[in-house]
Residue, then its C-alpha position, 0 to 999 in steps of 0.5 A: m490468518a494462515g495462507i493468504d499474504d504469507p510468502g512462506h518463511k515465517c517471521d520470528s514472533v511469539i503468538d499465544p497458541d491458545s489465543a484465538l485473537q492472536q491467531n486470527v489477527f497476524t499474518s507475516g512472512r518473507g519471500h521472493s516469489y509468491f501468488a495467492q488469491t481469495p474470494g474474500l477475507p475480513l477487513s485488513l491492513k497490508c504493509m510491505f517491507n524490503g520490496r513490494a507486492l501487487y494486489r488485484i481486486p476486480g478492476r483495480e491494481f495496487s502496488v504496496d511497498d515500503g512507502g505506504y499501506l493498503i486497506l481492503n474491505n471486509r470480504q473483498p476478493y483479491s489476489i497477491e503476487i510477489a516477484s522480487p529480487t529482494e526478500v519481501e516481508t509481508f505484515v498484515l493485520w486482520f480485524p474481527d467482524g464488527w470492530a470497524e462498525d463499533a469504531l465508526a459508531g463511537l466516533t460519529r454518533p452522539n453519546e445519547r445514542l451510544l448509551d441507547e445502542p451500545v452494540a453498533k447497528g446499521t451501515a457496515a463500515s467501508f474504507f476507500e481502497h487505495y494505496t496510501p502513503h505512510d501518514g502520521m495517524v495509521s502508520p505509527k500504530a501499525r509499526e508499533l504492532r509490527r515491532v511488538f510482533r517481531s520482538g519475540h515478547v509474549i503478547e497479551d490479548d487485552w493489550l492487543e485488543e486496545k491497540l487494534r481498536e485504536l488503530l481502527a479509530a485512526m483508520v476511520q478518522t483518516q477516512s473522514g479526512v479524505k472527505q475534507q481533501t475532496d473539497a479542493l476538487p472542481a465540482a459543486r456537489a459533494s457527491t461529485r467531488e467524492e467520485l472525482w477523488r475516487r477516480v483520480n486515486r484510481a489513476r494514481d494507483f494505476l501509475h504506481a502499479h505500472l511504473g515500469s511500463p511506458i504509459t500514456l495519459s490516455e491509458v491512465a484516463v481509461a483506468a480512471c474512467l475520465s477524459p484525458f483533459h478532465l483527468l489532467r485538470t482533476f489530478h493536479s487539483a487533487f495532488r498538486q502535480t501532474p500524472h507525469q510528475y507523479l509517475q517520475q517520482c514513483r520511478l525514482v523512488r523505485a530506482k533508489f530502492l533497487l540501487e540500495r538493496t540489490r546488485i542489479p546493473v544500473t542500466a537494467i534498473c533504468l529500463d525496469c523502472g520505465f525510463a526511456s534511456l540511461g541518459s534521461f534516467s541519469a540526468l533526472f536522477r542527478k537533478s533530483c538527488g544531487m548525484s549520479p545513480r552509481q554515486w548513490r549506490a556507492k554511498r547508500g548501498i547495503v549488502v543483501e541476499e538476492n534471489s538470482k532466479i527472480r533477478e533473471v525474471y525481473l530483468t528479462g520479463p516474460e518470453 
């Protein structure tokens, strides 16, 4: 799948030029700066390494980084934007039409019906679109496919198809698990709990995508289409932490990444991650990590290639 999600520099891999499956399943590349948009492509699973990318769909934004993945449904219009001081690697898997429906039918229908209808018919498979922290079901399968893709070894189509169908099964099962998580939400009807889950995840995605900005509870509530109090209560029921606690967690994770992977000054990292002052950032960092930001960098920092032009944009922002 050429073009979209590919920042430019190709990752090392051996794809069979005669395999339509391999040509259409993998997209991977590296870059500091990139933008593209599409009116809609097949169902996909998107991962980022060594940085983050901002995905936009109508009415929503998702920041995808090393900590999780994003599933976008079949024919969902979206855009991708990368502006990073580190060289970001994209790794995207595309699924042929009908495969998700086959996995859904195989996991939810009785054997008698599967014998009568071996080809899946009926409702199209639809996944809950949100940034998902890496898990024990989907993520290991995606990592295995990336490892083989990057290994330089020849990939066989029959092996690839098996692994993709196993991954789809894990995606469907994870989606089913979401319904169990909705039971903790304060609502009597299952349909209401499911809608509440969608809306608090909108709030969480908004916080994750805007961690560098000053954010009020009212702004998050507008993004989630909930009242501020309703959001606060429901968010805590769903995630066992408040929106502010989650935002601070996201900011600390991003700050650690920049301390480890770049030479950007600590003060600039503090401000770019949305902290009000260097003092408050340092105090929270020490409380959470047991050492100062500078000590963290000295202990865990690695030498990396940086994009000085993007670094300038990253630090100063638009005029």
